[in-house]
N, C-alpha and C positions, 0 to 999 in steps of 0.2 A: 545500588546493597550491595553488589562488591565492592563501591568506593568506601562505603560505611563501616564495612567490615574493615578494609584492607586499614582506614583511619584506626579505628578500635583495636586489630593485632599490634599496630606501629605507638598506642598510646600505654597499651600490656608494655610490650618490648620494650620503652623507654621506662614504662611505673617501677618495672621490677626489680632494674637493680639500683633503682636509689633505694625500692622498699629495702634490698639484702645491705645496702650500705647505709642504713639509718641503724640497722640493725645492728651493724657488725661492729659500729661506732660505738653503740650503745654498749655492749657485752668487754670493746675494749678499751673506754673508759672507766668501768665496773674494772677488770680485771685489774687495772693498770689504779685506780682508788685503792683494792684490797691489799695486793702484792706492797703499795705505798707501805699502807699502816702495819700490812706482817714487819716491814726490814723498818 
């Protein structure tokens, strides 16, 4: 059971930064697009 928990924790530790990165990329692209259109 501990091995499964460790694998699950490792997956979450990998998955969370990727999710944050994707969300940040989307928000950055949106802000760049809006600021570019305004200028």
